[in-house]
C-alpha positions as CSV (number, residue, x, y, z in Angstrom):
1,X,7.2,55.7,-28.6
2,X,10.8,56.6,-28.4
3,X,13.2,56.5,-25.2
4,X,14.2,60.6,-25.2
5,X,17.6,60.9,-26.3
6,X,20.4,61.2,-23.0
7,X,21.6,64.5,-22.4
8,X,25.1,64.4,-22.9
9,X,26.5,65.6,-19.5
10,X,24.2,63.0,-18.0
11,X,25.9,60.4,-20.7
12,X,29.0,61.5,-19.0
13,X,28.0,60.7,-15.4
14,X,26.4,57.7,-16.3
15,X,29.8,56.0,-17.9
16,X,32.2,57.8,-14.8
17,X,29.5,56.1,-12.6
18,X,29.6,52.7,-14.3
19,X,33.4,52.8,-14.9
20,X,33.6,53.4,-10.7
21,X,31.7,50.7,-9.6
22,X,34.0,48.4,-12.3
23,X,37.4,49.3,-10.5
24,X,37.1,47.0,-8.1
25,X,36.6,43.8,-10.6
26,X,39.4,45.4,-12.5
27,X,41.6,45.6,-9.5
28,X,40.6,42.0,-8.5
29,X,41.8,40.6,-11.7
30,X,44.9,42.1,-12.0
31,X,45.7,41.1,-8.5
32,X,44.6,37.4,-9.2
33,X,46.4,37.6,-13.1
34,X,49.8,38.9,-11.4
35,X,50.7,37.0,-8.1
36,X,53.2,39.0,-7.1
37,X,51.4,42.4,-6.8
38,X,48.5,40.4,-4.2
39,X,50.6,40.8,-1.1
40,X,50.1,38.6,2.1
41,X,49.0,41.2,5.4
42,X,48.4,39.6,8.0
43,X,46.7,42.2,10.7
44,X,44.0,40.4,13.6
45,X,43.7,42.9,14.7
46,X,42.6,45.3,11.6
47,X,40.3,42.3,10.2
48,X,38.5,42.1,13.4
49,X,37.4,46.3,13.3
50,X,36.7,46.3,9.8
51,X,34.3,43.4,9.9
52,X,33.2,44.6,13.0
53,X,32.4,48.6,11.7
54,X,30.9,47.2,8.4
55,X,28.8,45.1,10.6
56,X,27.7,48.0,12.6
57,X,26.8,49.9,10.0
58,X,24.2,47.3,8.1
59,X,23.0,46.2,11.2
60,X,22.3,50.4,11.6
61,X,20.7,50.5,7.7
62,X,18.7,47.1,8.7
63,X,17.0,48.9,11.7
64,X,16.2,51.9,10.0
65,X,15.0,50.3,6.7
66,X,12.9,47.7,8.8
67,X,11.4,50.5,11.1
68,X,10.0,52.5,7.9
69,X,8.9,49.4,6.2
70,X,6.7,48.4,8.9
71,X,5.5,52.4,9.5
72,X,4.6,52.6,6.0
73,X,3.5,48.9,5.4
74,X,5.7,49.1,2.4
75,X,7.1,44.9,1.1
76,X,10.5,46.3,-0.8
77,X,11.8,48.6,2.1
78,X,11.2,45.5,4.0
79,X,13.3,43.3,1.6
80,X,16.1,45.7,2.0
81,X,15.9,45.4,5.1
82,X,16.1,41.7,5.8
83,X,19.2,41.9,2.7
84,X,21.3,44.2,5.3
85,X,20.0,42.5,8.6
86,X,21.6,38.9,7.1
87,X,24.8,41.1,5.8
88,X,25.1,42.3,9.4
89,X,24.7,39.5,11.6
90,X,26.9,36.8,9.6
91,X,29.4,39.8,9.4
92,X,29.0,40.1,13.0
93,X,30.0,36.2,13.5
94,X,32.6,36.4,10.6
95,X,34.4,39.2,13.1
96,X,34.7,36.4,15.5
97,X,36.6,34.3,13.0
98,X,40.0,36.6,14.0
99,X,42.1,34.2,15.6
100,X,43.8,35.7,19.1
101,X,41.1,38.5,19.3
102,X,37.9,37.3,21.0
103,X,38.5,33.9,20.4
104,X,41.6,31.8,20.3
105,X,40.9,29.6,17.3
106,X,38.2,30.0,14.2
107,X,36.5,27.1,12.9
108,X,34.4,26.6,9.2
109,X,31.1,28.2,10.5
110,X,32.5,31.3,11.6
111,X,34.9,31.7,8.2
112,X,31.6,31.6,5.9
113,X,29.6,33.2,7.7
114,X,30.7,36.3,5.4
115,X,29.3,34.2,1.8
116,X,26.4,32.7,4.0
117,X,25.4,36.0,4.7
118,X,26.1,38.1,1.9
119,X,24.4,35.4,-0.3
120,X,21.0,35.2,1.9
121,X,20.9,39.1,1.2
122,X,20.9,38.6,-2.3
123,X,17.8,36.1,-2.2
124,X,15.9,39.5,-0.6
125,X,17.7,42.0,-2.6
126,X,15.9,40.2,-6.0
127,X,13.0,40.4,-3.7
128,X,13.2,43.7,-3.0
129,X,13.6,44.3,-7.1
130,X,10.0,42.3,-7.7
131,X,6.8,44.9,-7.7
132,X,4.2,44.1,-5.6
133,X,0.1,44.8,-5.8
134,X,-1.5,47.2,-4.0
135,X,-3.6,44.1,-2.7
136,X,-0.4,41.9,-2.2
137,X,1.6,44.6,0.2
138,X,-0.1,43.9,3.3
139,X,0.6,40.1,2.9
140,X,3.7,40.3,1.7
141,X,5.3,42.5,4.7
142,X,3.5,39.7,7.4
143,X,5.6,37.2,4.7
144,X,8.4,39.6,5.7
145,X,8.3,40.5,8.8
146,X,7.5,35.9,9.6
147,X,11.2,35.8,7.3
148,X,13.0,38.1,9.9
149,X,12.4,36.6,12.7
150,X,13.3,33.3,10.9
151,X,16.9,34.9,9.9
152,X,17.3,36.0,13.2
153,X,16.9,32.2,14.5
154,X,18.9,30.6,12.1
155,X,21.8,33.6,13.3
156,X,21.6,32.7,16.8
157,X,21.5,29.1,15.9
158,X,24.5,29.2,13.5
159,X,26.3,31.3,16.5
160,X,25.9,28.5,18.9
161,X,26.6,25.8,16.6
162,X,29.9,27.5,16.1
163,X,30.9,27.8,19.2
164,X,29.7,24.7,20.5
165,X,32.1,23.4,17.6
166,X,29.7,21.0,16.4
167,X,29.8,19.7,12.4
168,X,29.7,20.9,10.1
169,X,30.6,23.7,11.1
170,X,33.8,22.8,13.5
171,X,36.0,22.2,10.1
172,X,39.3,24.1,10.2
173,X,38.9,27.2,8.5
174,X,40.7,26.0,5.5
175,X,39.4,23.5,2.8
176,X,36.1,26.3,2.3
177,X,36.7,27.0,-1.4
178,X,34.2,24.7,-2.6
179,X,31.4,26.4,-0.4
180,X,32.4,29.3,-1.7
181,X,32.2,28.7,-5.5
182,X,28.9,27.5,-4.5
183,X,27.4,30.3,-3.1
184,X,29.1,33.1,-5.3
185,X,27.5,31.9,-9.1
186,X,23.8,32.5,-7.7
187,X,24.4,35.8,-5.5
188,X,26.4,37.1,-7.7
189,X,23.5,36.8,-10.7
190,X,20.8,37.9,-8.2
191,X,23.1,41.0,-6.9
192,X,23.1,42.1,-10.7
193,X,19.9,41.3,-11.2
194,X,18.7,43.6,-8.2
195,X,21.1,46.5,-9.3
196,X,19.6,46.3,-13.0
197,X,16.3,46.8,-11.5
198,X,17.3,49.1,-9.2
199,X,18.4,51.5,-12.0
200,X,15.4,51.1,-14.2
201,X,13.3,52.7,-10.6
202,X,16.7,55.4,-11.0
203,X,16.5,56.0,-14.9
204,X,12.6,56.5,-14.4
205,X,12.8,58.9,-11.0
206,X,16.7,59.4,-10.2
207,X,17.6,59.9,-6.6
208,X,20.6,59.8,-4.3
209,X,18.8,57.0,-2.3
210,X,18.3,54.5,-5.6
211,X,22.0,55.7,-6.7
212,X,23.2,54.4,-3.5
213,X,20.8,50.9,-3.9
214,X,22.1,50.8,-7.5
215,X,25.5,51.0,-6.3
216,X,26.0,48.7,-3.5
217,X,24.1,45.6,-5.3
218,X,27.0,46.0,-7.6
219,X,29.5,46.1,-5.0
220,X,28.4,43.2,-3.0
221,X,28.0,41.3,-6.6
222,X,32.2,42.0,-7.2
223,X,32.6,40.8,-3.1
224,X,31.1,37.7,-3.5
225,X,33.5,36.8,-7.0
226,X,36.8,38.7,-4.5
227,X,35.2,35.9,-1.6
228,X,35.5,33.3,-4.3
229,X,38.5,34.1,-5.5
230,X,40.9,35.4,-3.3
231,X,43.4,34.3,-0.7
232,X,43.2,34.6,2.8
233,X,45.1,37.6,4.0
234,X,46.1,38.5,0.4
235,X,45.4,41.9,-0.8
236,X,42.7,40.4,-3.0
237,X,40.8,39.3,0.4
238,X,41.3,42.5,2.0
239,X,39.4,44.0,-0.8
240,X,36.2,42.2,0.0
241,X,35.9,43.0,3.4
242,X,36.7,46.7,2.2
243,X,33.6,46.5,-1.2
244,X,31.2,45.3,1.7
245,X,32.0,48.4,4.2
246,X,31.6,50.9,0.9
247,X,28.3,49.2,-0.5
248,X,26.3,50.1,3.0
249,X,28.2,53.0,3.7
250,X,26.8,54.5,0.3
251,X,23.6,53.7,0.9
252,X,24.0,55.3,4.5
253,X,25.2,58.2,3.0
254,X,22.1,58.2,0.2
255,X,19.9,58.1,3.4
256,X,21.5,60.6,5.5
257,X,21.4,63.1,2.5
258,X,17.5,62.2,2.4
259,X,14.6,64.4,4.0
260,X,14.9,62.8,7.6
261,X,10.7,62.3,7.8
262,X,11.4,59.7,4.5
263,X,14.5,58.9,4.1
264,X,13.6,55.7,2.6
265,X,10.7,57.2,0.2
266,X,12.0,56.8,-2.7
267,X,12.4,53.2,-2.2
268,X,8.6,53.0,-2.2
269,X,6.2,50.7,-4.2
270,X,3.7,52.4,-6.6
271,X,1.1,51.3,-3.8
272,X,2.8,53.2,-0.7
273,X,3.8,56.6,-2.3
274,X,0.5,57.2,-4.3
275,X,-2.7,54.2,-3.8
276,X,-5.5,53.7,-2.7
277,X,-7.1,53.0,-0.1
278,X,-10.4,52.1,2.1
279,X,-9.9,53.8,5.4
280,X,-11.4,55.2,8.4
281,X,-10.4,58.7,9.5
282,X,-10.9,60.1,13.0
283,X,-10.0,63.7,14.1
284,X,-10.8,65.3,17.6
285,X,-10.0,68.8,18.7
286,X,-10.6,70.8,21.7
287,X,-13.9,73.1,21.7
288,X,-13.2,76.1,23.6
289,X,-9.4,75.9,22.9
290,X,-9.2,79.2,21.2
291,X,-10.8,80.9,24.5
292,X,-8.4,78.5,27.2
293,X,-4.9,79.4,25.1
294,X,-5.8,83.5,25.3
295,X,-6.5,84.0,28.9
296,X,-3.2,81.3,29.8
297,X,0.1,81.4,29.7
298,X,1.4,79.3,27.1
299,X,3.2,76.7,29.5
300,X,0.3,76.3,30.9
301,X,-1.2,75.9,27.7
302,X,1.6,73.3,27.0
303,X,1.0,71.2,29.8
304,X,-2.6,71.2,29.4
305,X,-2.3,69.6,25.5
306,X,0.2,67.3,27.0
307,X,-2.0,65.7,29.8
308,X,-4.8,65.1,27.0
309,X,-2.9,63.7,24.7
310,X,-0.8,61.0,27.0
311,X,-4.2,59.6,28.1
312,X,-5.6,60.4,24.6
313,X,-3.3,58.9,21.7
314,X,-2.6,55.4,23.7
315,X,-6.3,55.1,23.8
316,X,-6.2,55.5,19.8
317,X,-3.0,53.3,19.0
318,X,-2.5,50.5,21.6
319,X,-5.9,48.6,21.4
320,X,-7.3,49.7,17.8
321,X,-3.6,49.9,15.8
322,X,-4.6,53.6,14.6
323,X,-2.1,55.6,13.6
324,X,-1.4,59.4,14.2
325,X,-0.7,60.9,11.3
326,X,-0.2,64.6,12.5
327,X,-0.8,66.5,15.8
328,X,-1.2,69.8,15.0
329,X,-2.2,72.3,18.4
330,X,-5.1,70.7,19.4
331,X,-5.9,68.6,16.8
332,X,-5.7,65.0,16.5
333,X,-5.8,63.3,12.8
334,X,-5.7,59.2,13.0
335,X,-5.8,56.7,10.3
336,X,-7.3,53.4,10.4
337,X,-6.3,51.1,7.3
338,X,-3.3,53.4,6.2
339,X,-1.0,50.1,5.2
340,X,-4.0,48.0,3.9
341,X,-3.9,45.5,7.3
342,X,-7.4,46.6,8.8
343,X,-10.1,45.3,6.9
344,X,-12.3,46.3,9.8
345,X,-10.8,49.8,10.0
346,X,-14.4,51.3,11.0
347,X,-14.9,49.2,13.7
348,X,-11.4,50.3,15.0
349,X,-12.1,53.9,14.5
350,X,-15.7,54.1,16.1
351,X,-13.9,52.0,19.1
352,X,-11.2,54.2,19.0
353,X,-13.4,57.4,19.4
354,X,-15.7,55.8,21.8
355,X,-11.6,55.0,23.8
356,X,-10.6,59.0,23.3
357,X,-13.8,60.5,25.1
358,X,-13.5,57.6,28.0
359,X,-10.0,58.6,28.5
360,X,-9.9,62.2,28.0
361,X,-12.9,62.6,30.3
362,X,-10.9,61.3,33.4
363,X,-8.3,64.6,32.7
364,X,-11.7,66.8,32.1
365,X,-13.2,65.7,35.5
366,X,-9.9,66.4,37.1
367,X,-9.4,70.1,35.5
368,X,-13.5,70.6,35.1
369,X,-12.0,74.5,33.6
370,X,-10.5,72.7,30.3
371,X,-11.9,72.4,27.1
372,X,-12.9,69.3,26.0
373,X,-12.8,67.1,23.0
374,X,-15.0,66.5,20.4
375,X,-14.4,63.3,18.0
376,X,-15.2,62.6,14.1
377,X,-15.0,59.7,12.1
378,X,-15.8,58.9,8.6
379,X,-14.6,56.1,6.1
380,X,-14.5,55.9,2.3
381,X,-11.7,56.2,-0.1
382,X,-8.6,58.7,-0.4
383,X,-5.3,58.9,-2.0
384,X,-2.0,57.8,0.0
385,X,0.7,60.0,-0.8
386,X,3.6,61.4,-0.8
387,X,4.1,64.8,-0.3
388,X,7.0,67.3,-1.2
389,X,9.9,67.0,-2.3
390,X,13.5,67.0,-0.7
391,X,13.3,70.3,1.5
392,X,10.4,68.6,3.0
393,X,8.3,66.0,2.6
394,X,5.1,63.8,4.4
395,X,3.2,60.3,3.6
396,X,0.0,61.2,4.1
397,X,-3.7,60.9,2.7
398,X,-5.6,63.1,0.6
399,X,-9.5,62.9,-0.5
400,X,-13.0,64.0,0.5
401,X,-13.0,61.1,3.2
402,X,-10.8,63.2,4.8
403,X,-12.0,66.6,4.7
404,X,-15.4,65.3,6.0
405,X,-14.4,63.8,8.5
406,X,-12.7,67.1,9.4
407,X,-15.8,68.9,8.8
408,X,-18.4,66.2,10.7
409,X,-15.9,66.5,13.7
410,X,-16.7,70.3,14.0
411,X,-20.1,69.8,14.4
412,X,-20.0,66.7,17.0
413,X,-20.8,67.4,20.3
414,X,-18.4,68.5,23.2
415,X,-17.7,64.8,24.9
416,X,-19.1,63.1,21.8
417,X,-18.2,61.1,18.8
418,X,-20.0,61.5,15.1
419,X,-19.6,59.2,12.5
420,X,-20.6,59.6,8.8
421,X,-22.9,57.6,7.0
422,X,-20.5,55.5,5.2
423,X,-18.7,54.6,8.6
424,X,-22.4,53.5,10.2
425,X,-22.6,51.2,7.7
426,X,-19.7,49.3,8.2
427,X,-20.4,48.6,11.9
428,X,-24.0,47.6,12.2
429,X,-23.8,46.5,15.5
430,X,-22.8,50.2,16.9
431,X,-25.6,51.9,18.6
432,X,-26.3,55.7,17.4
433,X,-28.6,58.3,17.3
434,X,-29.6,60.7,14.3
435,X,-27.7,64.1,14.0
436,X,-30.0,64.6,11.1
437,X,-28.2,66.3,7.3
438,X,-25.3,68.9,8.1
439,X,-24.8,71.5,6.1
440,X,-21.2,71.3,5.9
441,X,-18.6,74.1,5.2
442,X,-17.4,72.8,1.2
443,X,-19.6,70.7,0.8
444,X,-22.4,71.2,-1.9
445,X,-25.2,68.7,-0.4
446,X,-25.8,67.7,3.2
447,X,-24.0,65.5,4.8
448,X,-26.1,62.7,6.9
449,X,-23.9,62.2,10.5
450,X,-24.7,60.0,13.7
451,X,-23.7,60.6,17.3
452,X,-22.0,57.0,18.2
453,X,-23.5,56.1,21.8
454,X,-21.9,52.5,22.5
455,X,-20.1,49.9,19.9
456,X,-21.2,46.2,20.5
457,X,-18.4,43.9,21.9
458,X,-16.1,47.1,23.1
């Protein structure tokens, strides 16, 4: 099938955007071919603060994307985070290369820190451009988390080695041209290849974040060209410092203008934004909450909920790895294996249900007039979905498994944990008693449910 024709207005915008991205490279070529224009401007404090500000922006991006990646189990966003982290860390080291600001003199270790960091970032950028299958996402996230530790160790080691003035990083700052040339060529190629891939993604689903990532990778490639060719303290040399700042600032602006709950959702892999999982979901709410709310002041109701959730939420999150999908009024929804990294999700959910009731029972004993939790758990297939648009967006799960879990919870005894037959089949070590076939609202056939009494090994 032929690609749809590009509207004239879109074509003009694409041409304008491409021209804007090429302008720095044209400026660099002009300065290098006309040396009399490439004036020298040696200002050490300006260099220090420019590099430090760039490192700070990259570090904030590294943290924000890293948090989003771990929360959603998305390897693409995690590799983007590592690309920003490599640049941020080594840029911070390069700031130390400014003579007379923090250190009396620089050395090769600090001088080449930026090209080394940006070159390492190109490897992670290329990894982020590779699609990962739904089954491999959890494995890639585990790998990415290990690589983050390795990267941090390398950066700390580089700093210590450079400060200790140990070879080969104790050489004078000059004479690093060969190193820069070796780093530049593959880094430029990797950044441009990554930009091309992000261009494809943007073409399929236009968004500001994808466009910002595409532009940033192009600018980082151009910065590597300038790093390899420019003389220190000349305008061409200052240009690559500015290019780095602009590259990271573009991504920061793109993220800032995205919906705050899922700022980097447009970078997610398909398995993250529209994949399928086998999960377990836990619902809990307070029996008698409506009557309690009617008879008490809103401040008292809030205090009651906060005390219950202070006991209930840690009970399901910390020991069992549950993800709190939402809290609505007195209702709590917790998922297990949403990221595809918990094959024992049913056992985790069952243990979490019992732990929640045990933790909340202590609160109930101190306040016998307060309502009590009911818990329902079900296991099965769901769609992991990104719902909404720019004005409101959330990452959640959809499917009959979720609806049935909610209905089972509504039929659970007060203070008890009811589980569906699918969950029971996945935890044969559980001690249960039958609740019988339940006629649940919205279900055409009765659903078998069981009261969970104990879980061996918990």
